[in-house]
C-alpha positions in Angstrom: 77.9 -45.2 -205.9 81.6 -45.3 -206.6 82.8 -43.7 -209.9 84.4 -46.3 -212.3 86.9 -46.0 -215.1 87.4 -49.0 -217.4 90.7 -48.8 -219.4 92.5 -51.3 -221.6 96.3 -51.1 -222.1 97.2 -51.9 -225.7 100.7 -52.0 -227.2 103.0 -54.1 -229.3 104.9 -57.1 -227.8 107.6 -55.9 -225.4 106.7 -52.3 -225.2 106.2 -52.5 -221.4 102.4 -53.0 -220.8 102.8 -55.5 -218.0 105.6 -53.6 -216.4 103.4 -50.4 -216.4 100.6 -52.3 -214.7 103.1 -53.6 -212.1 104.0 -50.0 -211.2 100.3 -48.8 -211.1 99.6 -51.7 -208.7 102.6 -50.9 -206.5 101.7 -47.1 -206.5 98.2 -47.9 -205.3 99.6 -49.9 -202.4 97.6 -53.0 -202.9 100.2 -55.1 -201.3 101.2 -55.1 -197.6 104.5 -53.5 -197.0 106.2 -56.8 -196.3 104.6 -58.9 -199.1 106.9 -60.5 -201.7 105.7 -59.8 -205.2 108.5 -59.7 -207.7 108.1 -58.3 -211.2 105.6 -58.9 -214.0 102.9 -59.7 -211.4 100.3 -60.3 -214.0 102.3 -62.7 -216.2 101.7 -65.5 -213.7 102.0 -68.3 -216.1 105.6 -69.8 -216.4 105.5 -69.6 -220.2 104.5 -65.9 -220.1 107.4 -65.1 -217.8 110.0 -67.0 -219.8 109.0 -65.7 -223.2 108.3 -62.2 -221.8 105.0 -62.0 -223.5 101.4 -61.8 -222.3 99.3 -64.6 -223.6 96.0 -64.2 -221.8 94.3 -60.8 -221.1 93.9 -60.2 -217.4 91.9 -57.7 -215.2 93.0 -55.9 -212.1 91.6 -52.9 -210.4 93.0 -50.1 -208.3 91.4 -47.3 -206.3 92.9 -43.8 -206.8 91.4 -40.7 -205.3 88.2 -42.6 -204.5 87.7 -43.7 -208.1 87.8 -47.4 -209.1 90.0 -47.9 -212.2 89.6 -51.3 -213.9 92.7 -52.1 -215.9 92.7 -54.7 -218.6 96.1 -55.9 -219.6 96.0 -57.3 -223.2 98.3 -59.5 -225.2 100.5 -57.8 -227.8 101.3 -60.8 -230.0 99.5 -61.2 -233.3 98.4 -64.8 -232.6 96.4 -63.6 -229.7 94.7 -60.7 -231.5 91.3 -62.3 -231.1 91.6 -62.0 -227.4 92.4 -58.3 -227.6 89.4 -57.5 -229.9 86.9 -58.9 -227.4 88.3 -57.4 -224.2 88.3 -53.9 -225.8 84.5 -54.1 -225.6 84.7 -53.9 -221.8 86.7 -50.6 -221.9 85.7 -46.9 -222.2 89.2 -45.8 -223.0 92.6 -47.1 -224.0 96.2 -46.4 -222.9 98.2 -46.8 -226.1 101.7 -47.6 -225.1 104.5 -47.0 -227.7 108.2 -47.5 -227.3 110.1 -44.2 -227.6 112.6 -45.7 -230.0 110.6 -48.3 -232.0 107.5 -46.2 -232.4 104.1 -47.6 -233.6 104.5 -51.3 -234.7 102.1 -53.4 -236.8 100.4 -54.9 -233.9 99.7 -51.5 -232.4 98.1 -50.5 -235.7 95.7 -53.5 -235.6 94.5 -53.1 -232.0 94.4 -49.3 -232.2 92.2 -49.5 -235.3 89.7 -51.7 -233.4 89.8 -49.3 -230.4 89.1 -46.3 -232.5 86.2 -48.1 -234.3 84.6 -48.8 -231.0 84.9 -45.0 -230.2 87.2 -45.4 -227.2 89.1 -42.4 -225.9 92.9 -42.9 -226.3 95.7 -41.6 -224.0 99.1 -42.1 -225.6 101.9 -43.2 -223.3 105.4 -42.9 -224.9 107.3 -45.4 -222.8 111.1 -46.1 -222.4 112.2 -42.5 -222.8 115.3 -43.4 -220.7 116.6 -45.5 -223.6 119.6 -44.3 -225.7 118.7 -43.0 -229.2 115.0 -42.5 -228.2 112.9 -40.1 -230.3 109.8 -39.3 -228.3 108.7 -36.3 -230.4 109.0 -38.2 -233.7 107.1 -41.1 -232.2 104.3 -38.7 -231.1 104.0 -37.4 -234.7 104.0 -41.0 -235.9 101.1 -41.9 -233.6 99.2 -38.9 -234.8 99.7 -39.9 -238.5 98.7 -43.5 -237.6 95.5 -42.3 -236.0 94.7 -40.1 -238.9 95.2 -43.0 -241.3 92.9 -45.1 -239.2 90.1 -42.5 -239.6 90.1 -41.3 -236.0 87.5 -38.7 -235.2 88.4 -35.1 -234.4 88.1 -35.8 -230.6 90.3 -38.9 -230.8 93.0 -37.0 -232.8 93.0 -34.4 -230.0 94.6 -37.1 -227.7 96.6 -36.4 -224.6 100.2 -37.7 -224.4 102.2 -38.8 -221.3 105.9 -39.6 -221.4 107.9 -41.7 -219.0 109.7 -45.0 -218.1 107.6 -47.8 -216.7 110.7 -49.6 -215.6 112.0 -46.6 -213.5 108.4 -45.9 -212.3 107.8 -42.3 -213.5 105.5 -40.6 -215.9 105.4 -36.9 -216.9 103.7 -34.6 -219.4 107.1 -33.5 -220.6 109.8 -36.2 -221.3 112.6 -33.9 -220.4 111.2 -33.3 -216.9 111.1 -36.6 -215.1 108.9 -36.9 -212.0 109.2 -39.2 -209.0 106.2 -41.4 -209.6 103.4 -42.4 -212.0 100.6 -40.4 -210.5 100.6 -37.9 -213.4 99.3 -40.8 -215.6 96.6 -41.8 -213.1 95.5 -38.1 -212.8 95.3 -38.0 -216.6 93.1 -41.2 -216.7 90.7 -39.5 -214.2 90.7 -36.3 -216.3 90.4 -37.8 -219.8 88.7 -41.2 -219.7 84.9 -40.9 -219.4 83.2 -42.3 -216.4 81.6 -45.7 -217.1 77.9 -45.0 -217.7 75.4 -46.7 -215.4 72.0 -46.8 -217.2 69.0 -48.3 -215.4 66.7 -50.8 -217.1 66.6 -54.5 -218.1 70.0 -56.1 -217.2 72.5 -56.6 -220.0 75.8 -58.4 -219.4 77.9 -59.7 -222.2 80.4 -62.6 -221.9 83.7 -61.3 -223.4 86.2 -63.7 -221.9 86.3 -66.7 -219.6 88.3 -68.2 -216.8 88.4 -71.9 -215.7 88.6 -73.3 -212.2 88.8 -77.0 -211.4 86.5 -76.3 -208.5 83.6 -74.4 -210.0 84.1 -75.0 -213.8 83.9 -72.2 -216.3 83.6 -68.6 -215.1 82.0 -65.9 -217.4 83.8 -62.6 -217.4 82.4 -59.4 -218.9 80.8 -56.0 -218.4 77.4 -55.0 -217.1 76.1 -52.6 -219.7 72.7 -51.8 -218.2 70.7 -52.4 -215.1 72.2 -54.6 -212.3 72.9 -58.2 -211.7 72.0 -59.9 -208.4 73.3 -63.1 -206.8 70.9 -66.0 -206.9 68.6 -64.4 -209.5 67.1 -66.4 -212.4 68.0 -64.8 -215.8 67.9 -65.5 -219.5 71.0 -66.3 -221.6 70.6 -65.4 -225.3 72.4 -67.7 -227.6 73.8 -67.3 -231.1 70.8 -69.0 -232.7 68.4 -66.5 -231.0 67.1 -68.9 -228.3 67.0 -67.8 -224.7 68.1 -70.3 -222.0 67.0 -70.1 -218.4 70.0 -69.8 -216.0 70.7 -68.8 -212.4 73.6 -66.7 -211.1 75.2 -68.7 -208.3 77.9 -66.2 -207.4 79.1 -62.7 -208.4 82.6 -61.4 -208.1 84.1 -58.0 -208.9 87.8 -57.3 -209.6 89.5 -55.9 -206.5 93.3 -55.5 -206.6 94.8 -58.6 -208.2 92.0 -60.9 -207.1 88.3 -61.0 -207.1 85.9 -60.2 -204.3 82.5 -61.8 -203.8 79.5 -59.3 -203.9 75.7 -59.6 -203.9 75.1 -57.2 -206.8 76.9 -55.5 -209.6 75.7 -52.3 -211.2 76.0 -51.2 -214.8 79.5 -49.9 -215.8 81.5 -52.4 -213.7 83.3 -55.5 -214.8 82.5 -58.8 -213.1 82.9 -62.6 -213.1 79.9 -64.9 -212.8 80.1 -68.4 -211.4 77.5 -71.0 -212.1 76.3 -70.1 -215.6 75.9 -73.3 -217.7 76.5 -73.8 -221.4 77.5 -70.2 -222.1 79.7 -69.1 -225.1 81.6 -65.9 -225.8 79.2 -63.2 -227.1 76.1 -64.5 -225.2 74.1 -61.8 -223.4 72.8 -62.4 -219.9 69.5 -60.5 -219.6 65.9 -60.8 -218.5 64.3 -64.2 -219.4 60.8 -62.9 -220.1 61.8 -59.7 -221.8 65.3 -60.4 -223.3 67.4 -57.5 -224.8 70.5 -59.2 -226.4 73.5 -57.1 -227.2 75.2 -57.4 -230.7 77.3 -60.6 -230.8 81.1 -60.6 -230.8 82.9 -62.0 -233.8 85.8 -64.3 -232.9 88.7 -64.5 -235.4 88.7 -67.7 -237.4 91.8 -70.0 -237.1 94.2 -69.8 -240.1 96.3 -72.9 -239.5 95.9 -76.5 -238.4 98.2 -79.3 -237.2 97.7 -83.0 -236.7 98.2 -84.1 -233.1 98.7 -87.8 -232.4 100.0 -90.1 -229.7 103.7 -90.8 -229.5 104.5 -94.3 -231.0 108.3 -93.8 -231.3 110.5 -96.7 -229.9 111.1 -95.0 -226.5 107.5 -93.8 -225.9 106.4 -93.6 -222.3 109.9 -93.4 -220.9 109.9 -89.6 -220.3 106.2 -88.6 -220.0 103.3 -89.6 -217.7 100.4 -89.2 -220.1 100.8 -91.1 -223.3 97.5 -92.7 -224.4 94.9 -91.3 -226.9 92.4 -90.9 -224.0 94.8 -88.6 -222.2 95.4 -86.6 -225.3 91.7 -86.3 -226.2 90.8 -85.2 -222.6 93.6 -82.6 -222.5 92.7 -81.1 -225.9 89.0 -80.8 -225.2 89.8 -79.3 -221.8 91.8 -76.6 -223.6 88.9 -75.4 -225.8 86.9 -74.7 -222.6 89.1 -71.6 -222.2 91.1 -71.1 -225.4 88.6 -69.7 -227.8 90.5 -69.3 -231.0 91.3 -73.0 -230.9 89.1 -75.7 -232.6 89.5 -79.5 -232.5 88.3 -81.9 -235.1 88.2 -85.7 -234.7 89.7 -87.7 -237.6 88.8 -91.2 -238.8 91.5 -92.6 -236.5 90.8 -92.4 -232.7 94.4 -91.4 -231.8 94.7 -88.5 -234.3 93.2 -85.0 -233.8 93.2 -82.0 -236.1 93.9 -78.9 -234.0 93.1 -75.5 -235.6 94.7 -72.3 -234.3 95.7 -68.7 -235.1 99.3 -69.3 -236.0 102.6 -71.1 -235.1 103.0 -69.3 -231.7 99.4 -70.0 -230.7 99.8 -73.7 -231.3 103.3 -73.9 -229.8 102.1 -72.3 -226.6 99.6 -75.2 -226.2 102.2 -77.8 -227.1 104.7 -76.4 -224.6 102.1 -76.2 -221.9 101.2 -79.8 -222.5 104.8 -81.1 -222.4 105.4 -79.3 -219.1 102.3 -81.1 -217.7 103.9 -84.5 -218.6 102.3 -85.3 -221.9 104.0 -87.1 -224.8 102.7 -86.5 -228.3 103.6 -86.1 -231.9 102.6 -83.3 -234.2 102.6 -83.1 -238.0 103.7 -80.2 -240.3 101.5 -77.0 -239.8 99.0 -76.6 -242.7 97.3 -73.4 -243.8 93.5 -73.4 -244.0 92.1 -72.6 -247.4 88.6 -71.4 -248.2 86.4 -71.2 -251.3 85.1 -67.7 -251.9 83.0 -66.9 -255.0 84.1 -70.2 -256.6 87.8 -69.4 -256.2 90.3 -71.2 -253.9 91.5 -68.6 -251.5 94.3 -68.6 -248.8 95.0 -66.4 -245.8 97.3 -63.4 -246.5 99.3 -61.6 -243.8 100.9 -58.3 -243.4 104.6 -58.9 -242.6 106.7 -56.1 -241.1 110.5 -56.5 -240.9 112.9 -54.0 -239.4 116.4 -54.8 -240.5 119.8 -53.2 -240.8 120.4 -51.4 -244.1 123.1 -53.7 -245.4 121.0 -56.9 -245.3 117.6 -55.5 -246.3 118.1 -56.9 -249.9 118.5 -60.4 -248.5 115.2 -60.1 -246.6 113.3 -58.7 -249.7 114.7 -61.6 -251.8 113.6 -64.3 -249.2 110.1 -62.8 -248.9 109.5 -62.4 -252.6 110.6 -66.0 -253.2 107.7 -66.9 -251.0 105.2 -64.8 -253.0 105.6 -61.8 -250.7 104.8 -58.3 -252.3 106.8 -55.4 -250.9 104.4 -52.6 -250.1 106.4 -50.1 -248.0 110.1 -49.5 -247.7 111.3 -46.6 -245.6 114.4 -45.8 -243.5 114.1 -45.7 -239.7 117.3 -44.5 -238.2 120.0 -46.9 -239.5 117.4 -49.6 -240.1 115.1 -50.2 -243.1 111.4 -50.7 -242.3 109.9 -53.2 -244.8 106.2 -54.1 -245.1 105.0 -57.0 -247.3 101.8 -58.8 -248.0 102.6 -62.5 -247.9 100.6 -65.8 -247.9 100.5 -67.4 -244.4 102.1 -70.6 -245.9 105.0 -68.4 -247.1 105.7 -67.5 -243.4 106.2 -71.1 -242.3 109.9 -71.5 -242.0 110.7 -67.9 -243.1 111.8 -66.7 -239.7 114.6 -69.2 -239.6 115.9 -68.1 -243.0 115.6 -64.4 -242.3 117.4 -64.7 -239.0 120.2 -66.7 -240.6 120.5 -64.2 -243.5 120.6 -61.2 -241.2 122.8 -62.7 -238.5 119.9 -62.5 -236.1 119.4 -58.8 -236.4 116.0 -58.7 -238.1 112.8 -58.0 -236.1 109.8 -59.7 -237.7 106.1 -59.3 -237.0 103.1 -60.4 -238.9 99.3 -60.0 -238.7 96.5 -61.7 -240.5 94.9 -59.4 -243.1 92.3 -61.2 -245.3 91.7 -64.2 -247.6 92.8 -63.6 -251.2 92.9 -65.9 -254.3 95.8 -68.5 -254.2 99.2 -67.0 -255.1 100.8 -70.1 -256.8 103.3 -72.6 -255.7 105.9 -71.8 -252.9 109.0 -73.9 -252.7 109.5 -75.6 -249.4 112.8 -76.6 -247.7 115.4 -77.2 -250.4 117.6 -79.7 -248.5 116.7 -83.3 -247.5 117.2 -85.0 -244.2 119.9 -87.2 -242.7 118.1 -90.2 -241.2 119.5 -92.7 -238.6 119.9 -96.3 -239.9 120.2 -98.0 -236.5 119.1 -97.8 -232.9 121.6 -96.7 -230.2 123.9 -93.8 -229.4 125.9 -92.1 -232.1 129.7 -92.1 -232.0 132.0 -89.1 -232.5 134.1 -91.2 -235.0 131.1 -91.7 -237.4 129.8 -88.2 -237.1 133.2 -86.8 -237.9 133.5 -89.0 -241.0 130.0 -87.9 -242.2 130.3 -84.2 -241.6 130.8 -83.4 -245.3 127.3 -84.9 -245.9 125.4 -82.1 -244.0 124.7 -80.5 -240.7 123.9 -82.7 -237.6 121.3 -82.0 -235.0 122.6 -84.6 -232.5 125.7 -84.9 -230.4 127.8 -88.1 -229.8 126.3 -90.3 -227.1 122.7 -89.2 -227.7 120.3 -92.2 -227.8 118.9 -92.5 -231.4 116.4 -94.8 -233.1 115.9 -96.0 -236.7 114.0 -93.4 -238.8 114.9 -90.4 -236.6 115.9 -87.2 -238.4 119.4 -86.5 -237.1 120.6 -83.8 -239.5 120.1 -81.8 -242.7 121.5 -83.3 -245.9 123.7 -81.0 -248.1 121.6 -82.1 -251.1 117.9 -82.3 -251.9 117.3 -86.0 -251.3 117.0 -87.8 -247.9 120.0 -89.9 -246.9 120.0 -92.8 -244.4 123.3 -92.9 -242.5 124.8 -95.1 -239.8 126.4 -93.0 -237.1 126.5 -95.8 -234.5 129.6 -97.5 -236.1 132.7 -97.3 -233.9 136.3 -97.3 -235.1 137.8 -100.7 -235.9 140.6 -101.2 -233.4 143.8 -103.0 -234.2 147.0 -103.5 -232.1 149.0 -101.6 -234.7 149.8 -97.9 -234.4 149.7 -96.1 -237.7 151.3 -92.7 -238.0 148.8 -90.0 -238.6 145.6 -92.1 -238.4 145.0 -91.4 -234.8 143.9 -87.8 -235.3 141.2 -86.7 -232.8 137.7 -86.2 -234.2 136.9 -82.6 -234.6 133.1 -82.2 -234.6 131.0 -79.1 -235.4 128.5 -78.5 -232.5 125.1 -79.8 -233.3 122.4 -77.4 -234.5 119.6 -77.1 -231.9 116.0 -76.0 -232.5 113.4 -74.3 -230.4 109.9 -75.8 -230.5 108.6 -73.2 -233.0 111.7 -73.6 -235.2 111.3 -77.4 -235.3 107.5 -77.0 -236.1 108.4 -74.8 -239.0 111.3 -77.0 -240.1 109.7 -80.4 -240.6 108.5 -81.7 -244.0 105.1 -83.2 -244.7 106.4 -86.8 -244.4 107.9 -86.0 -240.9 106.6 -85.8 -237.3 107.8 -83.8 -234.4 108.1 -86.0 -231.3 107.5 -84.0 -228.1 108.1 -85.3 -224.6 108.7 -83.4 -221.3 112.5 -83.7 -221.8 113.1 -83.8 -225.5 112.0 -82.6 -229.0 113.0 -85.0 -231.8 112.2 -85.0 -235.5 111.4 -88.3 -237.1 110.0 -89.7 -240.3 106.3 -90.8 -240.2 107.4 -94.2 -241.4 110.5 -95.3 -239.5 111.3 -98.2 -241.7 113.1 -97.3 -244.9 111.4 -99.9 -247.2 107.9 -98.7 -245.9 109.0 -95.1 -246.7 109.9 -96.0 -250.2 106.6 -97.9 -250.7 104.6 -95.0 -249.4 106.5 -92.5 -251.5 105.5 -94.5 -254.6 101.8 -94.4 -253.6 101.9 -90.6 -253.4 
């Protein structure tokens, strides 16, 4: 039987995981000579390519010197941490990728802690040593300290380090001696990572992630820990409540190159995908029906945030999207939870409103962005944090926030974070930057990124990670300024916008089609202000000296989807269509708004 190595690649966002996997795939000559492949082969989803992040973990396998290496590419972003934790169960070793300049980041710490707890063998890859100002030796020391702080064992602390540049396609044991290829890394994997054990006995396969195909439905992906699985065989599926359900394996697939190959049996130690299992959940064990031996269940991270999703009922609904009814919205959301495990959906007392629970703003925004690209129109409410009662006290989620920021603006960041009940835990210099670590409530993070980027002229690098639930920290002030609201329907005119510029900042340009109740700007004061920007200039046949000055308009402020989600107030909705993102009041009519405000 072929020897197998199972290895997960863990790293922070943008430290080069997916690029490294690309190079390993090319080096192993999986592709034909003339095949077009491009870069970031594994980030095959448009959103992943545009944002430059990995959202879903993916598996590939390469054969090197007769040994099959299964590589699991994991997401580096905090909102997808639940995904990482599960897939680490399938690995025997990890490649810890760190940037030769930035060093170990907060996300690295979280994932590495999980990997060390599971007893996985680490290989440290110091990537991007071709960068200016890189400091590979310091980063190596930093990783050692990090592992020591995470209670690594003696064997784990005696880790092997490889230096190189994924982008340029070389790896070496000494960063000052570049090589021509990445084979030193593959040799190191064969040398250091233990061979996947293949114990005989009653079959045990644990479902750690899943795929979805419109042809065959849900596909269970995981690792065979013991015995072997055979196609067509009847087995038992052990559930969370301890029951065993009789199921049959219709088809078995192992990972081969970038795809999957159909096989008749899979032995222990290999990763595989199973087609035809019904009613399975993450953490279920596939084993013998008469003599079940379930494995310890996996824990999936709880959601920390929810948002209200509802159908679009703005004046122009249906003009830009294809799917606008509550039936479309319901079907799409319930289809998403088939494969998106950290997501939960709850029906409300109204059939066109749904509460969607997720891991954070990015997690929910990726779902919304995917839906709008598919032609859906919807509206979402302000993100809300999920509270829990623990020992009779109301508790809220607390996150670790890490900000790297230039020296001269560090004070502004500390001020902004402490205003939102953040506690500064660590402050240390890192080159010409300050490295700040806070503990901050999740609700304090909503809208914080905008303010920090404004205060630091876009130079701050922010990352956060859920830590634990702690007792409530008291009241946090929301957005200080009110909204400018459109009084009429129709396009705005340059003349009116020019005359109203002293009232605040506009989000719309002249000529954009607007409707009554739409939020078109930020007021310079705390209250909301209804303005008419549809008015044109009164024309006369007299020429007056000096009154014909041209309008000089400040360009409108534009928001990305996440920024808009963080910006809206609790009495506002975000209208999302395939072509536009608009903010609006929940009650478009001013008199209704005033009546509802009195009720509150």
